[in-house]
C-alpha positions as CSV (number, residue, x, y, z in Angstrom):
1,M,91.8,127.6,128.4
2,E,94.2,129.2,125.9
3,S,96.9,126.7,126.8
4,K,94.5,123.8,126.3
5,K,93.4,125.2,122.9
6,S,97.0,125.7,121.8
7,L,98.1,122.2,122.7
8,P,96.8,120.6,119.5
9,M,98.5,123.3,117.4
10,R,101.8,122.7,119.2
11,L,101.4,118.9,118.6
12,L,100.6,119.5,115.0
13,F,103.7,121.8,114.7
14,L,105.9,119.2,116.2
15,L,104.5,116.5,113.9
16,C,105.3,118.8,110.9
17,L,108.8,119.2,112.1
18,V,109.2,115.5,112.5
19,G,107.8,114.9,109.0
20,L,110.2,117.4,107.5
21,S,113.1,115.9,109.3
22,V,112.1,112.4,108.1
23,S,111.6,113.5,104.5
24,E,115.0,115.2,104.5
25,S,116.7,112.2,106.0
26,H,115.5,110.1,103.0
27,C,117.2,112.4,100.5
28,S,119.4,109.8,98.8
29,G,120.8,109.9,95.3
30,N,120.7,113.0,93.2
31,L,117.0,113.7,93.4
32,T,114.1,112.8,95.6
33,V,110.4,112.7,94.7
34,H,107.5,113.2,97.0
35,P,105.0,111.5,97.0
36,G,106.3,108.5,95.1
37,T,102.8,107.0,94.6
38,I,99.7,109.1,93.8
39,K,96.0,108.3,93.4
40,V,93.9,110.7,91.3
41,L,90.5,110.8,89.7
42,K,90.3,110.5,86.0
43,G,90.1,113.9,84.3
44,S,91.8,115.7,87.3
45,K,95.2,117.2,87.8
46,G,97.8,116.2,90.3
47,L,101.1,117.5,91.8
48,F,104.3,116.0,93.1
49,N,107.5,117.7,94.2
50,V,111.1,117.0,93.1
51,T,114.0,118.1,95.3
52,L,117.7,118.3,94.2
53,C,119.8,116.7,96.9
54,H,123.4,117.7,96.0
55,N,125.2,120.8,94.8
56,N,125.4,121.4,91.1
57,T,127.7,123.5,89.0
58,G,124.9,124.9,86.8
59,S,121.2,124.8,86.1
60,V,119.6,121.4,86.0
61,V,116.9,120.7,83.5
62,I,114.6,117.7,84.3
63,H,112.4,116.2,81.6
64,F,109.3,114.1,82.4
65,Q,107.8,111.4,80.3
66,S,104.7,109.3,81.0
67,S,104.8,105.6,80.2
68,A,101.3,105.9,78.8
69,E,100.5,109.2,77.2
70,D,96.9,108.3,76.6
71,V,96.4,107.9,80.3
72,L,98.6,110.7,81.7
73,T,100.5,113.7,80.5
74,V,103.0,116.0,82.3
75,E,102.4,119.7,81.8
76,D,106.0,120.8,81.4
77,N,109.6,120.3,82.4
78,I,111.4,122.1,85.2
79,T,114.7,124.0,85.5
80,I,116.4,124.1,88.9
81,P,118.8,127.0,89.1
82,Q,122.4,126.7,90.2
83,G,122.8,126.2,94.0
84,E,119.1,125.4,94.6
85,V,119.6,122.4,96.8
86,G,116.9,121.1,99.1
87,Q,114.2,123.3,97.5
88,P,111.1,121.3,96.4
89,Y,109.8,122.1,92.9
90,P,106.2,121.3,92.1
91,V,105.4,119.3,88.9
92,E,101.8,119.2,87.5
93,F,100.3,116.3,85.5
94,H,96.9,115.6,84.0
95,A,95.2,112.3,84.3
96,K,93.2,111.9,81.1
97,D,91.9,108.4,81.5
98,A,91.8,105.6,84.1
99,G,94.9,103.5,84.3
100,I,98.1,102.8,86.1
101,T,101.2,104.5,84.7
102,N,104.5,106.0,85.8
103,I,106.3,109.3,85.2
104,Q,109.9,108.7,84.3
105,M,112.6,111.4,84.5
106,S,115.7,112.3,82.6
107,S,118.4,115.0,82.7
108,T,121.7,115.6,80.9
109,Q,123.2,117.3,84.0
110,V,122.5,114.7,86.7
111,D,121.5,111.0,86.7
112,V,117.8,110.8,87.7
113,S,117.0,107.7,85.8
114,S,116.2,105.7,89.0
115,E,113.5,108.1,90.1
116,F,109.8,107.8,89.1
117,V,106.3,108.5,90.2
118,L,103.7,105.8,90.1
119,V,100.3,107.3,89.3
120,S,97.0,105.4,89.7
121,S,94.1,107.1,87.9
122,M,90.7,105.8,88.9
123,E,87.2,105.9,87.4
124,N,85.4,106.5,90.7
125,E,86.5,107.4,94.2
126,A,83.5,105.5,95.8
127,L,84.6,102.3,94.1
128,D,88.1,102.8,95.5
129,T,86.7,103.1,99.0
130,I,84.4,100.1,98.5
131,A,87.4,98.0,97.4
132,V,89.3,99.0,100.6
133,I,86.3,98.0,102.8
134,I,86.0,94.7,100.9
135,G,89.7,94.0,101.4
136,W,89.2,94.3,105.2
137,I,86.1,92.1,105.1
138,Y,87.9,89.2,103.4
139,F,90.9,89.7,105.6
140,V,88.7,89.4,108.7
141,A,86.7,86.5,107.2
142,W,89.8,84.5,106.3
143,S,91.5,85.2,109.6
144,V,88.4,84.2,111.7
145,S,87.7,81.1,109.6
146,F,90.3,79.1,111.5
147,Y,88.6,79.4,114.8
148,P,85.4,77.4,114.3
149,Q,87.4,74.3,113.7
150,V,89.6,74.9,116.8
151,Y,86.4,75.4,118.8
152,L,84.7,72.3,117.4
153,N,87.7,70.2,118.2
154,F,87.8,71.6,121.8
155,R,84.1,71.1,122.3
156,R,84.1,67.5,121.0
157,R,87.5,66.7,122.6
158,S,88.1,64.9,119.3
159,V,89.6,65.5,115.9
160,V,87.9,62.5,114.3
161,G,86.5,63.6,110.9
162,L,89.2,66.2,110.4
163,S,91.7,65.2,107.7
164,F,95.3,65.2,109.0
165,D,96.5,65.6,105.4
166,F,94.6,68.9,105.2
167,L,96.3,70.2,108.3
168,S,99.7,69.0,107.0
169,Y,99.3,70.8,103.7
170,N,98.1,73.9,105.5
171,F,101.3,73.9,107.7
172,T,103.5,73.7,104.6
173,G,101.5,76.2,102.6
174,F,101.3,78.9,105.2
175,L,105.0,78.5,106.2
176,A,106.0,78.9,102.5
177,Y,103.7,81.8,101.9
178,G,104.9,83.4,105.2
179,I,108.5,83.2,104.0
180,F,107.5,85.0,100.8
181,N,105.6,87.7,102.5
182,V,108.1,88.4,105.2
183,G,110.9,88.4,102.7
184,L,109.3,91.0,100.4
185,Y,108.0,93.1,103.3
186,W,110.9,93.2,105.8
187,I,114.2,92.1,104.2
188,D,115.9,95.0,102.5
189,E,118.0,92.9,100.1
190,I,115.0,91.2,98.7
191,K,113.1,94.5,98.4
192,E,115.9,96.1,96.6
193,E,116.1,93.2,94.1
194,Y,112.3,93.5,93.5
195,T,112.7,97.2,92.8
196,K,115.5,96.6,90.3
197,Q,113.6,94.0,88.4
198,H,110.3,95.8,88.6
199,K,111.6,99.3,88.3
200,Y,108.2,101.1,87.9
201,S,106.1,98.9,90.3
202,V,105.4,99.0,94.0
203,I,106.1,96.0,96.2
204,P,102.8,94.0,96.2
205,V,103.1,92.7,99.8
206,Q,101.4,94.8,102.5
207,L,101.4,94.6,106.3
208,N,98.0,92.9,106.4
209,D,99.4,90.2,104.1
210,V,102.2,89.5,106.6
211,V,99.9,89.6,109.6
212,F,97.4,87.3,108.0
213,T,100.0,84.7,107.1
214,I,101.7,84.7,110.5
215,H,98.4,84.4,112.2
216,A,97.3,81.6,109.8
217,F,100.5,79.6,110.5
218,F,100.1,80.0,114.2
219,I,96.5,78.9,114.4
220,T,97.3,76.0,112.1
221,C,100.0,74.9,114.6
222,V,97.3,75.1,117.4
223,T,95.0,72.9,115.4
224,I,97.8,70.4,114.8
225,F,98.6,70.4,118.5
226,Q,94.9,69.4,119.1
227,T,95.5,66.3,117.1
228,F,98.0,65.1,119.7
229,I,95.8,65.7,122.8
230,Y,92.3,64.8,121.5
231,E,90.7,61.6,120.3
232,R,92.0,60.9,116.8
233,G,90.4,57.6,116.0
234,G,93.5,56.0,114.4
235,Q,93.8,58.8,111.8
236,K,97.3,59.7,110.5
237,V,99.0,61.6,107.7
238,T,98.9,59.5,104.5
239,T,102.0,58.3,102.6
240,V,101.0,60.3,99.6
241,C,101.0,63.5,101.6
242,W,104.4,62.8,103.2
243,I,105.9,62.1,99.7
244,L,104.5,65.3,98.2
245,Q,105.6,67.5,101.1
246,S,109.0,65.8,101.1
247,I,109.4,66.7,97.4
248,A,108.4,70.3,98.1
249,W,110.8,70.8,101.0
250,M,113.6,69.1,99.1
251,F,113.1,71.6,96.4
252,V,113.2,74.4,99.0
253,T,116.4,73.0,100.5
254,V,118.2,72.6,97.2
255,T,117.1,76.1,96.0
256,L,118.2,77.6,99.3
257,I,121.7,76.1,99.1
258,I,122.1,77.2,95.5
259,T,121.0,80.7,96.4
260,A,123.2,80.9,99.4
261,V,126.5,79.6,97.9
262,S,126.2,80.9,94.3
263,S,126.4,84.4,92.8
264,Q,123.3,86.4,92.3
265,S,123.5,85.8,88.6
266,V,122.5,82.2,89.2
267,L,119.6,82.6,91.6
268,T,118.7,85.7,93.6
269,W,116.9,85.8,97.0
270,L,113.9,87.3,95.3
271,E,113.7,84.4,93.0
272,F,114.1,82.0,96.0
273,V,111.1,83.5,97.9
274,T,109.1,83.7,94.7
275,F,109.7,79.9,94.0
276,I,108.6,79.2,97.6
277,S,105.3,81.2,97.0
278,Y,104.4,78.8,94.3
279,I,104.4,76.0,96.9
280,K,101.5,77.8,98.5
281,L,99.6,77.9,95.3
282,G,100.3,74.2,94.7
283,V,99.2,73.4,98.2
284,T,95.9,75.3,97.7
285,L,95.2,73.2,94.6
286,I,95.3,69.9,96.5
287,K,94.9,70.6,100.2
288,Y,91.1,70.3,100.3
289,V,91.0,67.0,98.3
290,P,91.7,64.8,101.4
291,Q,88.9,66.4,103.4
292,V,86.5,66.0,100.5
293,W,87.5,62.4,100.1
294,M,87.2,61.7,103.9
295,N,83.7,63.2,104.0
296,F,82.7,61.1,100.9
297,K,84.0,57.9,102.5
298,R,82.3,58.6,105.8
299,K,79.2,60.0,104.1
300,S,79.3,62.6,106.8
301,T,80.8,66.0,107.6
302,D,80.8,65.4,111.3
303,G,84.1,66.7,112.8
304,W,84.6,69.2,109.9
305,S,83.4,72.7,110.8
306,I,80.9,74.2,108.4
307,G,81.6,77.6,110.0
308,N,85.2,77.3,108.7
309,V,83.8,76.6,105.2
310,L,81.3,79.5,105.2
311,L,83.9,82.0,106.4
312,D,86.4,80.7,103.9
313,F,83.8,81.0,101.1
314,T,83.1,84.6,102.2
315,G,86.9,85.5,102.2
316,G,87.5,83.9,98.8
317,S,84.5,85.6,97.2
318,Y,85.3,89.0,98.5
319,S,89.0,88.6,97.5
320,I,88.0,88.0,93.9
321,L,85.4,90.8,94.0
322,Q,88.0,93.2,95.2
323,M,90.4,92.3,92.4
324,I,87.6,92.8,89.9
325,L,86.7,96.2,91.3
326,I,90.3,97.4,91.4
327,S,90.9,96.1,87.8
328,Y,87.8,97.9,86.5
329,N,88.4,101.1,88.5
330,Y,92.0,101.5,87.4
331,N,91.5,99.9,83.9
332,D,94.3,97.5,84.8
333,W,93.1,93.9,84.1
334,S,96.7,92.7,83.8
335,S,96.9,92.8,87.6
336,F,93.9,90.5,87.8
337,F,95.6,87.7,85.7
338,L,99.2,88.3,86.7
339,D,98.7,87.6,90.4
340,P,98.1,83.8,90.3
341,T,98.7,83.2,94.0
342,K,96.0,85.6,95.2
343,F,93.6,84.8,92.4
344,G,94.2,81.0,92.8
345,L,93.7,81.3,96.6
346,G,90.3,82.8,96.1
347,L,89.1,80.7,93.1
348,F,90.0,77.3,94.3
349,S,88.9,78.0,97.8
350,I,85.5,78.9,96.5
351,C,85.2,75.8,94.3
352,F,86.0,73.4,97.2
353,D,83.9,75.4,99.7
354,I,80.9,74.9,97.4
355,V,81.6,71.1,97.5
356,F,81.8,71.2,101.3
357,I,78.5,73.2,101.5
358,L,76.8,70.6,99.3
359,Q,78.2,67.8,101.4
360,H,77.0,69.3,104.6
361,Y,73.6,70.7,103.7
362,V,72.5,68.4,100.8
363,W,74.3,65.1,100.2
364,Y,75.1,64.0,103.8
365,K,72.6,66.1,105.7
366,E,70.8,63.1,107.4
367,Q,73.8,60.7,107.5
368,E,75.3,59.7,110.8
369,P,79.1,59.3,110.7
370,P,80.4,55.7,110.9
371,G,80.7,54.4,114.4
372,T,78.5,57.1,115.9
373,E,76.1,54.6,117.5
374,N,78.9,52.6,119.0
375,N,80.5,55.7,120.4
376,D,77.3,56.8,121.9
377,Q,76.8,53.3,123.5
378,E,80.3,53.4,124.9
379,H,79.7,56.9,126.3
380,L,76.5,55.7,128.1
381,I,78.3,52.6,129.5
382,N,81.2,54.7,130.8
383,S,78.7,57.2,132.3
384,D,76.8,54.3,134.1
385,A,80.1,52.9,135.4
386,K,81.1,56.3,136.8
387,D,77.7,56.6,138.5
388,Q,78.1,53.2,140.2
């Protein structure tokens, strides 16, 4: 029994050793800071540790300065005695108000200008938890929203009523957005460029953003594949759609060539993926228009899944709600207006979803799609012929 009881403690001890080894292996530059990002409650105090990584010839004095003194203040400076390498020194700060700020460092003995601590001071811990939960709700809602249309196509063995322009725009949009997310999350060169340009900010792309985009692109490809194997009723991608997408990908191609062959002073890889992300925003502005127009011409939403619309409406609503909660809780409304891609995704999706809901439940509720009666008669004739 003693060995069984001691097993968790042994595992915990091993994990601690691994954690220490990992933290030591990341000691780059003259100084390391841990943790680099901190969340605290307004009115409370917090701690972080600084560790000198290299030998020094004398004592090292490190000064700390908050970028917003009305939000956060650092209690004092620290002095690291000669020869104290690898020893963490605690630094205390006081979060006076809600807000997002950074603690910058300076020293006359060593260069520590690249190090900083990003501190997020919140109004209420419960709001922070709610915002996290809401984030997962809209992530799930948006991810699942693709499947009702796939299932509807499969059940009907038909894609009649589903705009091919909408699918084509989705393909371009999610591919472009995927390049942006993957680049900022996985490619070190792009991450380093972002850190240089936004010295006191964290990279905005998280793992769930990457997973969502890859999944959305994959399921869009599945839906496009259905258009090749199911009844399509003569539908095709319009000339206008081809022209707009050709312009978008010509822009991507030219930008890619310039970035690849020129010096980084002309165009960096970060700027390249950022330009591509704007394609996703542009696609979001127009991609629903062909489907709205198709429903209007047919006076029917038959073939267009309302389940897709309702889940998309849920995802967009919760996405904006999360942004509002975070902006209020951290008193940082600039993040609400300076993230046009995420805000645009939510806002424009909601607007078009409302139109789709009205089309399905109000305007064309009792309408039969064009050709329905003829299709039913052909189906009965074919059934009778098989029976004979």
